[in-house]
N, C-alpha and C positions, 0 to 999 in steps of 0.2 A: 278313529280315522281309517279311511279306506282308500285304496288306489285301484286303478284298472290298467291292464296291459293288453294291447291289441296287436296280434301278430299279422303283419302286412306282407310278409314274403319278400320276393324280389324279382328282378327282370328275367331270370332264367325260367321262372314259372309263368303261368298264365298263357301258355302256348295255345290253349283251346280258346283263348279270348282274342286271338289275332283275327283280322288286322286292327281291331279296335284298340288293343293295347299298344300299338305303334304310336298312337297319338296321346294317350294318357295312361298313367300307371293304373293297373286294374283296380286297386282299392279306391281310386278316385272316379271310376266310371259312374256316370249318373244312373241311378236306379230309382224310379218313381220321382224323378226331377231333382234329386240331390245326390252328391257323391255317396258311393256305397258306404264309406266309412262314417258318414255323418249320422246314419241311423244308429250305429254303435255308440258314438260319442254322445248323442242326444239322450240315449237310455242311461248311460253312465252318469251324465250330469244331473239326472233326476234322482239319483240315489243319495239320501242324506249322508252328510259327512264325507262325501267323495272329494278328495283334495287334489288328485292329479291323475291324468291319463297319459300313459307312456305308449308310444308306438315303437315297435321293434321290427327290423327287417334288414335286408341288404340292398335296398335301392340306394343309389347315390343321392345325397341331398340335392334337390332341384327346385327351381322356382315354383313349379306347380304345387309341390308338396309343401313348401314353405308358406305359400299364399294360403293354402287350405288350412294349415295349422293356425296361422295368424287370424284368419277369418273365424275359425271355429272357437278359438279362445275368446274373441270379442263377443261372439253370439251367445256362447253358453257360459261365459264367466267362470272358466276353469282352466287351470294350467295344463298345457299339452306339450309334450316333448317327443322328439324322434331320436331314438338311439340306433345307430347303424351297426349291424353285425359285420365282422370282417369276412364272413363266409356263411353259407347256409348251415345253421347249427341244429336244426330240428326244433320241435315245439318245446322240448325240455332244455336243450342246450342253450337256446337263446335267452330264456329267462334266467338260467343259472349264470350265464356270462354277465348279466346285468343285475345280479341279485343285490349288490350293494346299493344301486340306484333305486331299485324297487323297494328295498327295506328302509331307505333313508326317511327319517321322520317317524319311524316306528308304527307303520300301519298294522292294525289288528288282523286284517285280511286283505286280499286283493283278488279282483276278477281277472280272468284270463280268457280271451276269446279270439277266434280266428276271424280275419276280415272277410273271408269269402263265404259268409253265411248270411241269410236274412231271417229275422225272427221278431217276435214282439218283445224279446229280451226281458223275461220276467226276473230281473236282477233283484228287485226288492223281495220277491217271493223266495228266491234262492237264499237271500240273506236271512230271512226269518226262519227258514227251514234249517239253515246252518246253526243258528243260535238255539233253536229248539232241541238240537241233538247234542248239546253239551260241548265239552272241550276235548273229548277223547277221539278226535278224528282230525285229519288235516285237509280234507277237501270235499267239495260237493260237485258232482258232475251233472249237467243238465242233459236229460235224456228224453227221447220221444219214441212212441210206438211205431213199429214198421212190421209189416207182415212179409215173411219170406219163407220159401219152402226148402227144406233140406231133407233129402231122401235118406232114411235109415241113419239118423245122426248117432254117432258113437258117444257123444257127450251132450250135456244140456245146451240148447241153443236158445238164447234170449230173444224176445221180440222187442227189445229196447236198444236203440242205437244212441251213440253220443252225438250231441249237437255242436260240439266244438266250443262250448261255453262252460267255464269252470269258476269255482270260488275256492281259493286256497288260503290257509293260514301260513305264516312264515315257516312252519315246520316242514313244509314241502321241500324246502331247499336242503334239509338234512338228508332226505331220501334221494333227491337227485344227486347230492354230493357222493353218496355211497356208490351209485351207479357210475358217476364220473370217475371215481378212484378205480373202480373195477375196470372200466374201459381203458383208463390210462395204462394200467398194467398190461392189458391185452394188446394195446397199441405198441407198447415198448417191446413186448415179446414178438409180435408180428414183424416189426421192423428189424429186430435182431435176427429173426429166423429167415424171413423172406425178402427183407429189404423193401417191403411195400408199406407206404404210409397210409394209415386208416384215417378217415375223417372223424372229427370230434362231434359227431351227431348223437344227440340224446332225444329219443321220441317218448313223449309222455304216455301215449296210448299203449305202445308195445313194451317199453322198458320200465315204466314206473307204475302204471295203474294195476297191472296184474298182481304185483307184490302188495300194493296198498289194499287192494280188495281182499287178498288172502289174510291180511292182518286186521281187517274190518276197520280200516281208517279212511275209507272212501265211501261216501253215500251218493245215491242217485236221486235227484229230484226230477220226477217225470212231469213234463209240461203238456197241457192240452192246447196250448196256443200254437199258431202256425210256425213253421220252420222249414227252411230249404237251404241246400247248398247253392253257391253261385260259382260253379266251376267253369261253365261255358257261357257263350253269349246267349244261347237258347234259354238257359236257366235264369239269365238276367231278366228276360221278358216275364217269366213266371214269377220271379221275385217282385218285379215291378207291380204285377197284378195284385199280389198279396199286400204290398204296402199301400197301394192306392185304395184297396178296400178298407184297410185300417184307417186311412186318412179321414174317412167319413166321420169317425169318432174322435180322432186325435188332432187332425190338421185339415179341417174343411177349407181353410183359406188357401191351401195348396192345390185345390181342385178347380177346374175351369168353371166359371159362372156365366150364365147367359146375360148378355147386355143388348137390349133392343132386339131380342129374338135371335141373336147369334152369340156363340161362345167367345170369350176373350182369349186370344191365342198369343203367346209371348215367345219370341225367339226363333220361330219358324214361320214360313209362309205357306198357307194352305189355300189352294184355288177352289173355285166353285165345283160342286159335284164330286169332291174327293171322298174316297172311302178308306178309312184306316181302322184296322182291327188287330188286337194282340201284337202291337208293334211298339218300337221305340224310335222316335224321330228326334235326331240330335240338333243342337243349335246351328242355325244358319241354313238348314235344309230348306229346299223349295219343292213342294208337291203341286204340280201344275194341274189345271182343270181336268176333272174326271179320271184322274189316275187312281189306281187301286193298290194299297199296300197291306198285305196280310202276313202275319207271323214273320216279321222282318225287322231288321235294324237298319235305318237309313242314317249314314254317317254324317259328320259335320260338313256343312257347306255343299252337300250333294244335291242333285236335282233329278227328280223323276218327271219325265215329260208327259204331255197330255195323252190321255187314254192309255198310258203304259200300265203294266201290271208287274208288281214286285211281290213274289209270294214264296213262302217257305212252308216246311212241314213242322207242326208244333211238336215239342218233346215233353208235353205235360204228363204228369202221372195219371194213373187210371182214375177217372172221376167217380167211379162206382166203388172204389176202395177208400174208406175214410182214413186209412193209415198209409196210403201209398205215398212214396217220396219220388222226386224226380231222379232219373238215372243219370250217372256220369256218362256223357256221350263220348264215343270214339269218332275221330274225324273220318276214318276209312273203315269199311267193312266189306268183306268178300271182294277185295280188289277195287272197290269203287267208293265214291264219296257217300257217306251216310246221309240219307235224306234228313235235312234239318232246316232250321230257319235260314232265310237268305240274309246275308250281311253285305251292305255296301260300305266300304271304307270311306274315309273323308274325301271330299271333292271328286265324287264320281258322278258322271253325267249319263243318265239313262234317256235315250231319245224317245220321241213320241211313238206310241202304238207298238212297242216291243214288249216281250214277256221275259222276265228274269225269274227263274224258279229253282229253288233248292241249290243256290249257288253262293259262292263267296267271291266278292270283287275287291281286289286290293286297291289302295288309294290312288287317286289322280288318274282314273281311267275314263276315257270317252268311248262308250260302246256304240256300235253301229248296227247291231242285230240282236236277236233273241238268244238266250243261253239257258240251258237246263242241266242241273247236276254237274256243275263244273266249278273249279277254282280258276278265276280269271286273273292271271299274273300281269 
């Protein structure tokens, strides 16, 4: 029997996803037409003997999350639960806090994955790799190749990075418990000495993996499949492109089909002569005749007027580097807004014949002129 745990974070995170995260929790933002989390759940549901998927985070339970869980349970015929952390506990602290729930029923192993990644999720390959390497280890880390330059490194620098997708045996909790006990002693000492309360955060990557690797109890399974982080709105466009390409093999029914010479478009209104490229257009949006949307996200119920142009700067990795990965963007650089995709929040009205370039427009705005490289509050 197997389980899966997906770390969905909480509302104090996802600031690089604003203003889109004002309307929907980041893990439920649509990527390639379905909520970000659905890609993870669909992959987990295809693993034989998968009995339960647990979501952990510190979002307050809300109607949107509850509706998503209920819908996903019905679609994928698998039990899904949300366990709320009382605070941000880190990647290791969260699963240790809920270890009894995760181990309930006696799973032989469980997958752990971050919600803000996109991947082909080679979970069954990871499981085979785990079983081929016997019982003398407690985890498999999914890795991918990335090229980076370090001038005169003093120690070995690997070209493999973690994908934020893991497979653990129950033994992992013994190792996390050792760190927890050590941290508790340090917390007590710190509070007695300085009167300062330390958070109960345990990070798998920094606190656990180094020790496990030194004991040769952690393996790396290197994937050749696609993978990317989804830290910012710009990376959501890149992830959407990767998933849409995969749909040709896995979900052709999710792709638009031509009917009577025109594609069938659902959920949005597209006028004649409209050009859309490398963009996400969300439900209820209206793109009027001859407008142009490039490298942008058009928010829910927003309108782009006739002959208007909404354009951003792509943040794609280097196409000439087969191992390039998308960079984590910073909102500001050198005192100004970093050129990136243009984001229109929900219910934004762009009038006809204006240009919005490299800008972020907060929800419920009626613009009356062109803007460039600005955050429009």
